[in-house]
PDB file of N, CA, C, O and CB in Angstrom:
ATOM      1  N   UNK A   1       2.743 -19.502  -4.879  1.00  0.00           N
ATOM      2  CA  UNK A   1       2.127 -18.435  -3.903  1.00  0.00           C
ATOM      3  C   UNK A   1       1.771 -17.269  -4.434  1.00  0.00           C
ATOM      4  O   UNK A   1       2.600 -16.507  -4.931  1.00  0.00           O
ATOM      5  CB  UNK A   1       2.963 -18.066  -2.863  1.00  0.00           C
ATOM      6  N   UNK A   2       0.443 -17.007  -4.378  1.00  0.00           N
ATOM      7  CA  UNK A   2       0.221 -15.578  -5.462  1.00  0.00           C
ATOM      8  C   UNK A   2       0.754 -14.484  -4.486  1.00  0.00           C
ATOM      9  O   UNK A   2       0.856 -14.587  -3.264  1.00  0.00           O
ATOM     10  CB  UNK A   2      -1.696 -15.147  -6.020  1.00  0.00           C
ATOM     11  N   UNK A   3       1.018 -13.594  -5.137  1.00  0.00           N
ATOM     12  CA  UNK A   3       1.628 -12.235  -4.187  1.00  0.00           C
ATOM     13  C   UNK A   3       0.464 -11.156  -4.046  1.00  0.00           C
ATOM     14  O   UNK A   3      -0.440 -11.104  -4.879  1.00  0.00           O
ATOM     15  CB  UNK A   3       3.088 -11.352  -5.028  1.00  0.00           C
ATOM     16  N   UNK A   4       0.520 -10.444  -3.137  1.00  0.00           N
ATOM     17  CA  UNK A   4      -0.581  -9.349  -2.919  1.00  0.00           C
ATOM     18  C   UNK A   4      -0.038  -7.974  -3.424  1.00  0.00           C
ATOM     19  O   UNK A   4       0.804  -7.357  -2.772  1.00  0.00           O
ATOM     20  CB  UNK A   4      -1.003  -9.215  -1.292  1.00  0.00           C
ATOM     21  N   UNK A   5      -0.493  -7.559  -4.487  1.00  0.00           N
ATOM     22  CA  UNK A   5       0.269  -6.232  -5.081  1.00  0.00           C
ATOM     23  C   UNK A   5      -0.361  -5.015  -4.617  1.00  0.00           C
ATOM     24  O   UNK A   5      -1.569  -4.785  -4.651  1.00  0.00           O
ATOM     25  CB  UNK A   5       0.263  -6.149  -6.695  1.00  0.00           C
ATOM     26  N   UNK A   6       0.695  -4.133  -4.113  1.00  0.00           N
ATOM     27  CA  UNK A   6       0.040  -3.068  -3.605  1.00  0.00           C
ATOM     28  C   UNK A   6      -0.585  -2.757  -2.352  1.00  0.00           C
ATOM     29  O   UNK A   6      -1.302  -1.802  -2.053  1.00  0.00           O
ATOM     30  CB  UNK A   6      -0.679  -2.924  -4.264  1.00  0.00           C
ATOM     31  N   UNK A   7      -0.045  -4.077  -1.435  1.00  0.00           N
ATOM     32  CA  UNK A   7      -0.885  -3.893  -0.113  1.00  0.00           C
ATOM     33  C   UNK A   7      -0.314  -3.216   0.914  1.00  0.00           C
ATOM     34  O   UNK A   7      -0.881  -2.902   1.961  1.00  0.00           O
ATOM     35  CB  UNK A   7      -1.258  -5.098   0.475  1.00  0.00           C
ATOM     36  N   UNK A   8       0.743  -3.006   0.630  1.00  0.00           N
ATOM     37  CA  UNK A   8       1.667  -1.580   1.385  1.00  0.00           C
ATOM     38  C   UNK A   8       2.052  -2.351   2.626  1.00  0.00           C
ATOM     39  O   UNK A   8       2.210  -1.638   3.616  1.00  0.00           O
ATOM     40  CB  UNK A   8       0.614   0.146   1.878  1.00  0.00           C
ATOM     41  N   UNK A   9       2.245  -3.695   2.801  1.00  0.00           N
ATOM     42  CA  UNK A   9       2.741  -4.362   4.135  1.00  0.00           C
ATOM     43  C   UNK A   9       4.252  -3.477   4.547  1.00  0.00           C
ATOM     44  O   UNK A   9       5.191  -3.437   3.752  1.00  0.00           O
ATOM     45  CB  UNK A   9       3.054  -6.276   3.827  1.00  0.00           C
ATOM     46  N   UNK A  10       4.286  -2.879   5.748  1.00  0.00           N
ATOM     47  CA  UNK A  10       5.390  -2.335   6.036  1.00  0.00           C
ATOM     48  C   UNK A  10       6.945  -3.136   6.073  1.00  0.00           C
ATOM     49  O   UNK A  10       7.164  -4.263   6.518  1.00  0.00           O
ATOM     50  CB  UNK A  10       5.030  -1.830   7.186  1.00  0.00           C
ATOM     51  N   UNK A  11       7.985  -2.129   5.430  1.00  0.00           N
ATOM     52  CA  UNK A  11       9.177  -2.835   5.279  1.00  0.00           C
ATOM     53  C   UNK A  11       9.146  -3.984   4.100  1.00  0.00           C
ATOM     54  O   UNK A  11       9.748  -5.035   4.321  1.00  0.00           O
ATOM     55  CB  UNK A  11       9.488  -3.437   6.642  1.00  0.00           C
ATOM     56  N   UNK A  12       8.559  -3.829   3.040  1.00  0.00           N
ATOM     57  CA  UNK A  12       8.726  -4.832   2.248  1.00  0.00           C
ATOM     58  C   UNK A  12       8.396  -4.024   0.558  1.00  0.00           C
ATOM     59  O   UNK A  12       7.721  -2.996   0.510  1.00  0.00           O
ATOM     60  CB  UNK A  12       7.639  -6.156   2.826  1.00  0.00           C
ATOM     61  N   UNK A  13       8.936  -4.622  -0.631  1.00  0.00           N
ATOM     62  CA  UNK A  13       8.675  -4.218  -1.747  1.00  0.00           C
ATOM     63  C   UNK A  13       7.293  -3.867  -2.041  1.00  0.00           C
ATOM     64  O   UNK A  13       6.878  -3.072  -2.884  1.00  0.00           O
ATOM     65  CB  UNK A  13       9.115  -5.033  -2.494  1.00  0.00           C
ATOM     66  N   UNK A  14       6.719  -4.506  -1.304  1.00  0.00           N
ATOM     67  CA  UNK A  14       4.765  -4.142  -1.522  1.00  0.00           C
ATOM     68  C   UNK A  14       4.780  -2.848  -1.115  1.00  0.00           C
ATOM     69  O   UNK A  14       4.359  -2.038  -1.941  1.00  0.00           O
ATOM     70  CB  UNK A  14       3.396  -5.096  -0.390  1.00  0.00           C
ATOM     71  N   UNK A  15       5.175  -2.402   0.005  1.00  0.00           N
ATOM     72  CA  UNK A  15       5.118  -1.223   0.723  1.00  0.00           C
ATOM     73  C   UNK A  15       5.718  -0.200  -0.228  1.00  0.00           C
ATOM     74  O   UNK A  15       4.880   0.683  -0.411  1.00  0.00           O
ATOM     75  CB  UNK A  15       5.844  -1.326   2.092  1.00  0.00           C
ATOM     76  N   UNK A  16       6.782   0.019  -0.872  1.00  0.00           N
ATOM     77  CA  UNK A  16       7.459   0.969  -1.741  1.00  0.00           C
ATOM     78  C   UNK A  16       6.744   1.004  -2.889  1.00  0.00           C
ATOM     79  O   UNK A  16       6.689   2.125  -3.394  1.00  0.00           O
ATOM     80  CB  UNK A  16       8.847   0.674  -2.024  1.00  0.00           C
ATOM     81  N   UNK A  17       5.940  -0.223  -3.706  1.00  0.00           N
ATOM     82  CA  UNK A  17       5.231  -0.015  -4.816  1.00  0.00           C
ATOM     83  C   UNK A  17       3.844   0.729  -4.475  1.00  0.00           C
ATOM     84  O   UNK A  17       3.355   1.643  -5.139  1.00  0.00           O
ATOM     85  CB  UNK A  17       5.055  -1.337  -5.492  1.00  0.00           C
ATOM     86  N   UNK A  18       3.340   0.187  -3.374  1.00  0.00           N
ATOM     87  CA  UNK A  18       2.124   0.899  -2.719  1.00  0.00           C
ATOM     88  C   UNK A  18       2.189   2.508  -2.630  1.00  0.00           C
ATOM     89  O   UNK A  18       1.325   3.255  -3.086  1.00  0.00           O
ATOM     90  CB  UNK A  18       1.975   0.345  -1.229  1.00  0.00           C
ATOM     91  N   UNK A  19       3.596   2.992  -1.831  1.00  0.00           N
ATOM     92  CA  UNK A  19       3.852   4.343  -1.554  1.00  0.00           C
ATOM     93  C   UNK A  19       3.783   4.939  -2.861  1.00  0.00           C
ATOM     94  O   UNK A  19       3.172   6.006  -2.814  1.00  0.00           O
ATOM     95  CB  UNK A  19       5.161   4.605  -0.833  1.00  0.00           C
ATOM     96  N   UNK A  20       4.166   4.651  -3.948  1.00  0.00           N
ATOM     97  CA  UNK A  20       4.662   4.982  -5.288  1.00  0.00           C
ATOM     98  C   UNK A  20       3.324   5.343  -6.234  1.00  0.00           C
ATOM     99  O   UNK A  20       3.118   6.386  -6.854  1.00  0.00           O
ATOM    100  CB  UNK A  20       5.567   3.658  -5.898  1.00  0.00           C
ATOM    101  N   UNK A  21       2.397   4.023  -6.139  1.00  0.00           N
ATOM    102  CA  UNK A  21       1.224   4.311  -6.619  1.00  0.00           C
ATOM    103  C   UNK A  21       0.458   5.619  -6.115  1.00  0.00           C
ATOM    104  O   UNK A  21      -0.129   6.427  -6.835  1.00  0.00           O
ATOM    105  CB  UNK A  21       0.522   3.208  -6.400  1.00  0.00           C
ATOM    106  N   UNK A  22       0.604   5.661  -4.535  1.00  0.00           N
ATOM    107  CA  UNK A  22      -0.306   6.572  -4.276  1.00  0.00           C
ATOM    108  C   UNK A  22       0.141   7.887  -4.316  1.00  0.00           C
ATOM    109  O   UNK A  22      -0.740   8.744  -4.391  1.00  0.00           O
ATOM    110  CB  UNK A  22      -0.846   6.333  -3.174  1.00  0.00           C
ATOM    111  N   UNK A  23       1.452   8.300  -4.278  1.00  0.00           N
ATOM    112  CA  UNK A  23       2.226   9.442  -4.604  1.00  0.00           C
ATOM    113  C   UNK A  23       1.719   9.830  -6.074  1.00  0.00           C
ATOM    114  O   UNK A  23       1.376  10.987  -6.319  1.00  0.00           O
ATOM    115  CB  UNK A  23       3.845   9.122  -4.508  1.00  0.00           C
ATOM    116  N   UNK A  24       1.689   8.946  -6.920  1.00  0.00           N
ATOM    117  CA  UNK A  24       1.639   9.143  -8.571  1.00  0.00           C
ATOM    118  C   UNK A  24       0.147   9.585  -8.781  1.00  0.00           C
ATOM    119  O   UNK A  24      -0.188  10.345  -9.690  1.00  0.00           O
ATOM    120  CB  UNK A  24       2.016   7.587  -9.553  1.00  0.00           C
ATOM    121  N   UNK A  25      -0.690   9.064  -7.896  1.00  0.00           N
ATOM    122  CA  UNK A  25      -2.088   9.378  -8.033  1.00  0.00           C
ATOM    123  C   UNK A  25      -2.415  11.017  -7.578  1.00  0.00           C
ATOM    124  O   UNK A  25      -3.075  11.866  -8.177  1.00  0.00           O
ATOM    125  CB  UNK A  25      -2.920   8.273  -7.080  1.00  0.00           C
ATOM    126  N   UNK A  26      -1.690  11.094  -6.300  1.00  0.00           N
ATOM    127  CA  UNK A  26      -1.847  12.459  -5.643  1.00  0.00           C
ATOM    128  C   UNK A  26      -1.487  13.468  -6.499  1.00  0.00           C
ATOM    129  O   UNK A  26      -2.241  14.427  -6.664  1.00  0.00           O
ATOM    130  CB  UNK A  26      -1.064  12.629  -4.428  1.00  0.00           C
ATOM    131  N   UNK A  27      -0.159  13.357  -7.212  1.00  0.00           N
ATOM    132  CA  UNK A  27       0.451  14.335  -8.087  1.00  0.00           C
ATOM    133  C   UNK A  27      -0.529  14.464  -9.224  1.00  0.00           C
ATOM    134  O   UNK A  27      -0.751  15.604  -9.632  1.00  0.00           O
ATOM    135  CB  UNK A  27       1.909  13.916  -8.572  1.00  0.00           C
ATOM    136  N   UNK A  28      -1.182  13.382  -9.826  1.00  0.00           N
ATOM    137  CA  UNK A  28      -2.236  13.457 -10.751  1.00  0.00           C
ATOM    138  C   UNK A  28      -3.436  14.533 -10.416  1.00  0.00           C
ATOM    139  O   UNK A  28      -3.742  15.579 -10.987  1.00  0.00           O
ATOM    140  CB  UNK A  28      -2.782  12.065 -10.849  1.00  0.00           C
ATOM    141  N   UNK A  29      -4.079  13.773  -9.096  1.00  0.00           N
ATOM    142  CA  UNK A  29      -5.183  14.961  -8.726  1.00  0.00           C
ATOM    143  C   UNK A  29      -4.895  16.243  -8.566  1.00  0.00           C
ATOM    144  O   UNK A  29      -5.691  17.079  -8.994  1.00  0.00           O
ATOM    145  CB  UNK A  29      -5.801  14.777  -7.577  1.00  0.00           C
ATOM    146  N   UNK A  30      -3.508  16.706  -7.815  1.00  0.00           N
ATOM    147  CA  UNK A  30      -3.077  17.848  -7.871  1.00  0.00           C
ATOM    148  C   UNK A  30      -3.108  18.638  -9.193  1.00  0.00           C
ATOM    149  O   UNK A  30      -3.539  19.781  -9.346  1.00  0.00           O
ATOM    150  CB  UNK A  30      -1.962  17.736  -7.407  1.00  0.00           C
ATOM    151  N   UNK A  31      -2.474  17.669 -10.295  1.00  0.00           N
ATOM    152  CA  UNK A  31      -2.211  18.773 -11.242  1.00  0.00           C
ATOM    153  C   UNK A  31      -3.592  19.035 -12.013  1.00  0.00           C
ATOM    154  O   UNK A  31      -3.877  20.068 -12.617  1.00  0.00           O
ATOM    155  CB  UNK A  31      -0.963  18.379 -12.293  1.00  0.00           C
ATOM    156  N   UNK A  32      -4.204  18.162 -11.905  1.00  0.00           N
ATOM    157  CA  UNK A  32      -6.012  18.370 -12.160  1.00  0.00           C
ATOM    158  C   UNK A  32      -6.433  19.306 -11.894  1.00  0.00           C
ATOM    159  O   UNK A  32      -6.842  20.120 -12.722  1.00  0.00           O
ATOM    160  CB  UNK A  32      -6.983  17.640 -11.512  1.00  0.00           C
ATOM    161  N   UNK A  33      -6.460  19.504 -10.348  1.00  0.00           N
ATOM    162  CA  UNK A  33      -7.013  20.659  -9.765  1.00  0.00           C
ATOM    163  C   UNK A  33      -6.216  22.049  -9.879  1.00  0.00           C
ATOM    164  O   UNK A  33      -6.814  23.119  -9.769  1.00  0.00           O
ATOM    165  CB  UNK A  33      -7.208  20.329  -8.388  1.00  0.00           C
ATOM    166  N   UNK A  34      -4.898  21.978 -10.095  1.00  0.00           N
ATOM    167  CA  UNK A  34      -4.271  23.604 -10.605  1.00  0.00           C
ATOM    168  C   UNK A  34      -4.727  23.519 -11.959  1.00  0.00           C
ATOM    169  O   UNK A  34      -4.900  24.689 -12.299  1.00  0.00           O
ATOM    170  CB  UNK A  34      -2.359  23.944 -10.564  1.00  0.00           C
ATOM    171  N   UNK A  35      -5.013  22.776 -12.903  1.00  0.00           N
ATOM    172  CA  UNK A  35      -5.519  23.326 -14.289  1.00  0.00           C
ATOM    173  C   UNK A  35      -7.222  23.709 -14.378  1.00  0.00           C
ATOM    174  O   UNK A  35      -7.725  24.280 -15.346  1.00  0.00           O
ATOM    175  CB  UNK A  35      -5.167  22.083 -15.462  1.00  0.00           C
ATOM    176  N   UNK A  36      -7.956  23.279 -13.190  1.00  0.00           N
ATOM    177  CA  UNK A  36      -9.490  23.643 -12.669  1.00  0.00           C
ATOM    178  C   UNK A  36      -9.100  25.062 -12.271  1.00  0.00           C
ATOM    179  O   UNK A  36      -9.512  25.894 -13.079  1.00  0.00           O
ATOM    180  CB  UNK A  36     -10.225  22.608 -11.236  1.00  0.00           C
ATOM    181  N   UNK A  37      -8.475  25.518 -11.333  1.00  0.00           N
ATOM    182  CA  UNK A  37      -8.177  26.787 -10.828  1.00  0.00           C
ATOM    183  C   UNK A  37      -7.668  27.697 -11.752  1.00  0.00           C
ATOM    184  O   UNK A  37      -7.872  28.905 -11.633  1.00  0.00           O
ATOM    185  CB  UNK A  37      -7.332  26.706  -9.823  1.00  0.00           C
ATOM    186  N   UNK A  38      -7.023  27.216 -12.659  1.00  0.00           N
ATOM    187  CA  UNK A  38      -6.279  28.123 -13.652  1.00  0.00           C
ATOM    188  C   UNK A  38      -7.398  28.548 -14.402  1.00  0.00           C
ATOM    189  O   UNK A  38      -7.762  29.723 -14.353  1.00  0.00           O
ATOM    190  CB  UNK A  38      -5.100  27.436 -14.586  1.00  0.00           C
ATOM    191  N   UNK A  39      -8.050  27.600 -15.176  1.00  0.00           N
ATOM    192  CA  UNK A  39      -9.364  28.155 -16.013  1.00  0.00           C
ATOM    193  C   UNK A  39      -9.977  28.976 -15.213  1.00  0.00           C
ATOM    194  O   UNK A  39     -10.184  30.132 -15.579  1.00  0.00           O
ATOM    195  CB  UNK A  39     -10.437  27.116 -16.491  1.00  0.00           C
ATOM    196  N   UNK A  40     -10.367  28.535 -14.009  1.00  0.00           N
ATOM    197  CA  UNK A  40     -11.270  29.658 -13.309  1.00  0.00           C
ATOM    198  C   UNK A  40     -10.813  30.952 -13.286  1.00  0.00           C
ATOM    199  O   UNK A  40     -11.534  31.944 -13.392  1.00  0.00           O
ATOM    200  CB  UNK A  40     -11.517  29.398 -11.944  1.00  0.00           C
ATOM    201  N   UNK A  41      -9.871  30.952 -13.178  1.00  0.00           N
ATOM    202  CA  UNK A  41      -9.128  32.322 -13.174  1.00  0.00           C
ATOM    203  C   UNK A  41      -9.024  33.376 -14.116  1.00  0.00           C
ATOM    204  O   UNK A  41      -9.053  34.600 -13.995  1.00  0.00           O
ATOM    205  CB  UNK A  41      -8.008  32.122 -13.035  1.00  0.00           C
ATOM    206  N   UNK A  42      -8.846  32.316 -15.462  1.00  0.00           N
ATOM    207  CA  UNK A  42      -8.886  33.064 -16.609  1.00  0.00           C
ATOM    208  C   UNK A  42     -10.371  33.292 -16.741  1.00  0.00           C
ATOM    209  O   UNK A  42     -10.586  34.474 -17.011  1.00  0.00           O
ATOM    210  CB  UNK A  42      -8.200  32.377 -17.831  1.00  0.00           C
ATOM    211  N   UNK A  43     -11.464  32.573 -16.646  1.00  0.00           N
ATOM    212  CA  UNK A  43     -12.563  32.580 -16.977  1.00  0.00           C
ATOM    213  C   UNK A  43     -13.269  33.905 -15.835  1.00  0.00           C
ATOM    214  O   UNK A  43     -14.139  34.678 -16.236  1.00  0.00           O
ATOM    215  CB  UNK A  43     -13.067  31.000 -16.937  1.00  0.00           C
ATOM    216  N   UNK A  44     -12.904  33.938 -14.918  1.00  0.00           N
ATOM    217  CA  UNK A  44     -13.232  35.105 -13.962  1.00  0.00           C
ATOM    218  C   UNK A  44     -12.738  36.476 -14.505  1.00  0.00           C
ATOM    219  O   UNK A  44     -13.410  37.507 -14.513  1.00  0.00           O
ATOM    220  CB  UNK A  44     -12.552  34.855 -12.528  1.00  0.00           C
ATOM    221  N   UNK A  45     -11.293  36.318 -15.016  1.00  0.00           N
ATOM    222  CA  UNK A  45     -10.641  37.735 -15.531  1.00  0.00           C
ATOM    223  C   UNK A  45     -11.385  38.084 -16.931  1.00  0.00           C
ATOM    224  O   UNK A  45     -11.623  39.201 -17.391  1.00  0.00           O
ATOM    225  CB  UNK A  45      -8.816  37.596 -15.814  1.00  0.00           C
ATOM    226  N   UNK A  46     -11.633  37.028 -17.383  1.00  0.00           N
ATOM    227  CA  UNK A  46     -12.453  37.511 -18.768  1.00  0.00           C
ATOM    228  C   UNK A  46     -13.738  38.180 -18.267  1.00  0.00           C
ATOM    229  O   UNK A  46     -13.955  39.355 -18.565  1.00  0.00           O
ATOM    230  CB  UNK A  46     -12.904  36.146 -19.867  1.00  0.00           C
ATOM    231  N   UNK A  47     -14.764  37.345 -17.375  1.00  0.00           N
ATOM    232  CA  UNK A  47     -15.701  38.066 -17.135  1.00  0.00           C
ATOM    233  C   UNK A  47     -15.605  39.363 -16.655  1.00  0.00           C
ATOM    234  O   UNK A  47     -16.134  40.247 -17.327  1.00  0.00           O
ATOM    235  CB  UNK A  47     -16.305  37.499 -16.509  1.00  0.00           C
ATOM    236  N   UNK A  48     -14.987  39.676 -15.540  1.00  0.00           N
ATOM    237  CA  UNK A  48     -14.862  40.840 -14.855  1.00  0.00           C
ATOM    238  C   UNK A  48     -14.409  42.035 -15.963  1.00  0.00           C
ATOM    239  O   UNK A  48     -15.117  43.032 -16.102  1.00  0.00           O
ATOM    240  CB  UNK A  48     -13.806  40.592 -13.647  1.00  0.00           C
ATOM    241  N   UNK A  49     -13.128  41.841 -16.762  1.00  0.00           N
ATOM    242  CA  UNK A  49     -13.135  42.548 -17.765  1.00  0.00           C
ATOM    243  C   UNK A  49     -14.143  43.122 -18.922  1.00  0.00           C
ATOM    244  O   UNK A  49     -14.114  44.186 -19.540  1.00  0.00           O
ATOM    245  CB  UNK A  49     -12.452  42.056 -18.123  1.00  0.00           C
ATOM    246  N   UNK A  50     -14.926  42.159 -18.970  1.00  0.00           N
ATOM    247  CA  UNK A  50     -16.047  42.485 -19.843  1.00  0.00           C
ATOM    248  C   UNK A  50     -17.467  43.042 -19.343  1.00  0.00           C
ATOM    249  O   UNK A  50     -18.392  43.455 -20.042  1.00  0.00           O
ATOM    250  CB  UNK A  50     -16.294  41.320 -20.515  1.00  0.00           C
ATOM    251  N   UNK A  51     -17.396  42.950 -18.065  1.00  0.00           N
ATOM    252  CA  UNK A  51     -18.210  43.966 -17.051  1.00  0.00           C
ATOM    253  C   UNK A  51     -17.792  45.515 -17.013  1.00  0.00           C
ATOM    254  O   UNK A  51     -18.601  46.439 -16.938  1.00  0.00           O
ATOM    255  CB  UNK A  51     -18.006  43.441 -15.513  1.00  0.00           C
ATOM    256  N   UNK A  52     -16.598  45.629 -17.068  1.00  0.00           N
ATOM    257  CA  UNK A  52     -16.169  47.262 -16.899  1.00  0.00           C
ATOM    258  C   UNK A  52     -15.400  47.517 -18.073  1.00  0.00           C
ATOM    259  O   UNK A  52     -14.925  48.635 -18.269  1.00  0.00           O
ATOM    260  CB  UNK A  52     -15.199  47.683 -15.500  1.00  0.00           C
TER     261      UNK A  52
END
């Protein structure tokens, strides 16, 4: 019998795998967004200092 991977059925090992993958993706997206924001702040600071 073939196992459905990552289907997230409540109370199973599949649920744990599904949650782990979901949290891993969330952390990766959060990190990417933080990097974009940091880069935007640096660019804004450089632009602002060049104007004055």
